[in-house]
N, C-alpha and C positions, 0 to 999 in steps of 0.2 A: 637470453642475453639482452642487455640494454643499452641504448644512447641518450646521449640528451641531443635535443636540437630544437633548432629555431627557424621560422618561413619569416623574413621581412622585404617588402618590395618584391626585387626578382632575385633574390638570396635565399638560399638554405645553407645553414651552419648548422653541421652534424659533429659528434664526438662520443666515438665507440668506448662505451665504459668497459662494455666485453666486446670482443671481436671473434667472429663467429670464422674457424679454420675455412669456413668454403669461400669466404668474400677474397682471399688470397690466391684461392686456386682457380678461378675464375677464365674460362678461355674467351668469355664475350665481356663487353660493357656490361655493368650489371645497373640494372632500373633500380631508382629508389622510389616505389609507390606510396600512396597514402591515400586514403580510402578510394575511390574510383578514377583516381588523379594518378600520371607517371609525372613526378617532380622533375628530376633527371636522371643523370647517370653517371656511374664512377667508370672510367676509363681503364682499359684493359692493367695499361701500364701501370695504373696509383697503387702501391701498395700502402693499405692501412694499419696504422698502428693504433694502439690503444690510447687513447685519453689524450689525443690528439685534437685539435679542429680543424675541419676541413671546410672550406666554403666552394659551393658551386652555383653554377648559374639555372635558374629554371627554367625550363624548356620554351614556358611562357607566361606570360604576366599572370596572375590571380590575385584576386583581394584576399587573400588567404595572408592571416597572421597569427602566428604562436609565437608567444614568449619563451624563452629559455626554459624547456621540459624535458624531462626524463620519462624514458618509457621504453617498453620493449619491444624487439624486431625481431624477423623471420629472416631467412634465407631461405627461400625456395624458387630452383631450377636458376632464372636468370634475372631472379628480382630480388630485392630486399624490401620488404613489407613494415611499413611501421605500424603500430599499434590502433587496433579500431577507435571510433571515437562514441563513447556512452554522453549521451544527456539526459539530464533531470529537468523536464517540462515543469517550470514553476508558475505561481498565480500572473497573470499579468502583471503588466510594470502598474497600471494605474493603483493597485491594490498598496496603500500605504505600511509601508513597515516593512511587507513580506518580500524584502532583497536577499543576495548573495552576501551581504553583508552581516542579518541578521544571525543572532546566537542563541535564539529561543528556540523551544517548540522542536516542528519537526527540521528545520534550518540544521540544527544540532544534530540531528539521526543523519540528515545527508551530509553534512561535515566530516562526520565517523566513514560512512559509507564512501564519499570519496578517497579518503584518508586509505581506506584499505583497498580499494579498486586500480588506486593509483600507486598503490605499493606492488600489485602485479603486473605493472607497465601499463596499463590501460587508462586512456588520453580519458580525464573526465572534464564534461561541460554544463556546462547550465542555459539553460535556454528562455524566453520568455517566448507567449503564445504570437506577440505580434510581429515577431521574430523572423515565422516561418510564412510563407508565401510561396503558392503556387508555380511549379518549374524553375524553383530554382534551384543552386549549386552547391550553392556557400552559406551560411546561416553566422549573425552575428550575437557573438553571448558572451561567457565569460567562460573559461579554464581556468581548473582545478591545480594551484601551484604547492605541490609537497617537499619545498625548499624550506629547509629551517630558517636561512637567512632572511627568508622574503617575509616580511609580518602581514602582508594582504595577500590574502588566503585564495582569492576568486580576481582575477586577472583579464581585462577586457581583450578580445581575441576573436578572428575569423578563421572558421574551417568548414571543411569538407562537412557533407551531411554524414549525420548519426546513423553508425548498423545500430544504436538501441536508443530507443527511449521509454523514459520510467515517469511517469503522468503523476506528477505531485500536486497538479492545482488542489489547494487547501479545502474548497467550499463548493457545496452546491451552488452556490450564489455566483462566484468568478469563474463556475464551470458551464453556466448557462450563459455568459456574456457572450455576444457573437463573434468575437475575435476568438475567444477559445473554443470554442463551436469550429469554428473555420481550420485552425490550427491541428485540430484531434481530426476532422475531417479527412486533411492533406498528410498526416500522419498513419491513418491509420491506411489510406489506400496505395501509399510509399512503402510502408513497414510491415504492414499485417503483422503478425504475432509478436514480431518485434518493437511492436509500442505494446507498454502492457500498463496494468491495471488501468483500463480504457474510463472507467465513467465511475462515480456512484451508484449504490443500487438503488432500484425503486423496491421498498422493503414489503410492499405485497408482491407484487411480480416477482420478486427472486426468492420469495418465500414458497408461493405460493407453485413456482415449477419442478422445485423439489418432489413434491407428491410424484412426478413423472418416475421416479426412481424406488421402485417395489422394496429395494435395500432400507429406504432412508423412513420409510412410514412410522416406523415406531419410537421414532426420534421427533416425531413433527407433532406440533399443533393443532387444532380447529382453528381456522382464519377465512376472513372473508373481509370483504371491501366495505365499509360503511354505508349502508343508509337507514332509515328509518325502521324499514320491514328485518332486514337483515339483522340489526340488531336486537329486536324484539325476538328475532326466532332464535339467538344465541343465548339470550336471557331463560328462554325456557330449557336448555339445553345444559348451562354452566352456573354457578352459584358466584363464581370467581371469572371477570373479564377485564385485559386490557386495552385500552383506545386509544393508539397511537397514530401520528402524523405520518404518512406515507414519506414524506421526505426531510424528515426533523432531524435531528441527532442529538446524542446527550443528555437524553431523556427527556429533551424539552418537550411539553404539551401533551406529555403521559396521561389520561385518565385511567381511573383504578372503579371496576362496577363491585359489588359484593351485595348479597345478601344476605341480611342479618337473622339472627334465628327468631327475631318477635315481629318475620314478614316483612318486614320495611327494608327499601331500598338503597344503597347509599352510591355516590359516586363521588371521587375523588379528585381532586387537583393539587398539586405544589405553587403557590404562589408566593414570591415573596418571602421566600423559604418556610414558610408553615402549608400545612397539609390543611386544606380547607375540606370539608364536607356537606352534602347535599344531600339530608336524607327526606324521605316521603315514601309513606304508602302507595303512591300513585307511579307505579314505573314510567307510567306514558308521559305524564308532569316532567319527569326527569329527564326523560330522553327528547322532550323540546328544548326544555334549556340546554341540555346538553350542545343539541344542534345549533340554536341559538349562538353559544358560545364560540362555534367554531369557523361560523359563517362559514364560506366557502373553501377553506382547505379539506385537502384529502385526508383522511381516515382510514385505518385500518381497525378491526375488530379480531382480537386473539382471545382462546382460550388460556384461563390463569389455570395455574397448579400451586398446590400449598409445597410451597419451597421448601428444603432444610433450613434448621436455623442451627446459627450459634449462640451461645447465650441471650436468646430469647432473640434474634434479629436476623431474618434472612438473610440468606448470601446466593453468588451465584457466581459460574465461572466463566472466565474469559481467555479464551483460545486462540491463539495465532497460529494461523497455519500457511507455509510458504512452499516451494518448490525448491529440488535443490539440485543440483550441479548435472544432473540428466535431463532436468525438467517434469521431474513428478511432485505431487502434493503430498506430505509430510508434515505433522504436528512438530513445531518447533519450541513451543512453550504453553504450560496454562498458570495463570494466577487466580486468585478470589476475589469478587469484590464483595463484602461486607455492608449490609443498608445501616443507616441511623438507627437509632431507636423508635419503634414506631412505625419506620417510614415503608413502602413499598414499593420504592429504586432503590438500584445500589452502585448507580452512578454516582463518583466522585466527585462531580461538581456538583450532587446533589446531598452532598452529607454522606455518601460512604466511604469506605473504609477501604485502603491495599490490607490483604493476608496471604500470608502461605497456605496455598490450596493443599498442602500433604496435610500441615498441621490442624488444617479446618477438617479435616476427613479422619484424620486422625482421633478428633476430639468429638465426632458427631457419627461415628460408623466404626463401633468393635469390631464387627466380623470382618477378616481378612480377606476372606471370599468375597465380599458385597465392593469392599474397596479394588480388589482387582478386576472385577468384573465392571465399575466404573470406570479406570483405567483402559480397560481394555475397548467400552464402548468410545471413549477421548478418542482414542485413535482411531479406528473406523469413521468416525464424524468428520475429523481434522481432514481425512483422505476422499472420504465418496461427495461430501458438501460442496467444495469449492469447485471440486473434480463437474458434478453434477452442474451447478451453476454458470462454469465456464463454457460448458458445452452445450445447456441450453439457449443461453444468450449471445453465443458465438463471437466472443469476445474473449479477450486475453490479459487474465491475470498473473501476476508471482505472486501475492498475499491477500488471506483475508483472515479478519477477526471472529469470531463467534461468540457470541451469549449464549450461553447453556445455563439449565436450572437441573437441579435434581430435586425431585420427588419426596416424598417419606417414604416411598417404597424402594428409593436407591436406581430409580430408573433416569436415566439423562433424557432433556429435551429442548431441542432449538428453540431460541426468543428469538432471536435475528443474527442475519451474518452481514457484513461490513466489507466492500470492497476497498476503500481507501481505513486501513485500521490508525487507531490512532497511538504515539507513541504508547510503549510499555513502561510503565515506571520499575518495575522488576528490572534490576541491572543484568541479572544472568540472562533473562530473556530479552533485553537490549543486545546486549553483547550475540547471542546467537542469531535474533534477527539478522544483524549488520552480514554478519558471518556466509549465512545460509545466500541472502539476497546478492552478496556478494559474487557467489558461486554458479547462482542461477544469472545471473548478468551475463558471467563469464562463458557459461555454457551458452546464451544468446548468442554471445559475439564469436564464438567459435574460437576461444581464445586463452589458454591457461598455462 
C-alpha cells in the first residue's frame, strides 16, 4: 500500500494512493507512526478516501521536515506504520566533489540503488558523518525524490534516525578522519548489524584470519607481514613474491620479486606507467633497496603463483559476493581482468583490460571437467570467505569483492578480499548487484 506524505512544521499532509480496507473498519483512533515517533492519529469518524489530501496536526512539534514523498505504509492493529528509513553514509562534506549532486562513480550506483529501494516504498536518505551526534533523535541530510517532475533528485530533509545505514565512505583517508570515526562509533553502538560495510579491511589481517577456517586452506596463499627477515625466509621458499602495501588499493605500490634462471634476483615496481626492474645477484642488496624505498609504510609479502594466461597475458577473476534477501552470502557475478602485455598486475588503472570470464575460460581450458570444477570452487569461495571475514572481525558487511587467481593446474587461489568493492564495469553484474543489495536492505528493514 502506497501513500504520499510530507511533514512541515506542525503539519502532516498525507494522501493514500492505496487505501487499506482495515483503515475504515477501525473502532479506535488510528495512530500514524514514523520511526520511533507517534506523529498523530486519525479520528474514528473520519472515512479515508483514495487520492485525497488529509492534513493532521502533529502531537508535538519536532524538527522533522520531509518534502512530498511517495512511500509504502502498513496497517498493524491500531497503527499506520510509515516506511522505515534507509540511509547511505557519504564521505565527510569537507571532501570536495563528493556530494549527492555528483553523477559519477559510486554516486551513480547509489542513485540506482535509491531508485530501486524507492520503488519498494522505502524512504532513502543520505547523511554526512558530521550530521551524526550522540543522543540525537533526528538527522539532517537529504531524501531521495522519485518524482519524475522533480529535476532535483536529492532534497534537504530532517528525519528520524534511520533503521539501516550503508557505509559508503569512499577511501581509507576519509574514513580515518575523526569525524568519520566518531560517526561510525555512534552508528555501531546504536544499530549493530544494521550498520553495514563497517570499514575497509586491513589486507594482512583479513587474509590471515581466513586460515582459521580449514575449509579455506586450499584456496589460500602463504602470506606474512614484511620485515627484512620475513622476506628473506619467503625468498627461500618461493621464486615469485608480491609485496603489497597493507592499506592501499587499485594496485598502487605493489612490487614483484622473482628469481631468474641465471640465478639473479629481480624486484619490479610500476612508476609513471612503466615497469622499472632492479636486478642483482645479491638479494640482500635488493631487499635493502626495497626497504629504503617504502619508508615507514607497512607491507605484506605474499606467495606468487604462475597465473593462467590469455594470449600470453596473465589474467585473474574479480568476483562479487553479496548477502541476499535472507541475509546469506552468495556469488552475484564474476568478471575477468587481463593484464597489459608483459605486466604483472591486472588492475584496470594499471593498464588491465576487462574481459568476459566465460570466454576466457573457454579459450584457455579445453576440458569441461576443469571448467566445472573452477565454477564450483568459485561458488564455495564466494560463500565461505566473506562469511569467515565477517565472523572473525565481528563486524557487519553486505558485500565483498575478491581477486582470485587461477594457476596452471586450474586451481583457484584468493589474492585478496575487499569490503568496499569498486563499481563493476560489467552491466549485468551492476544490475544484479543493485537488485541483490536492495533485497538485503529490505531484509534488514524488515520491509517487503
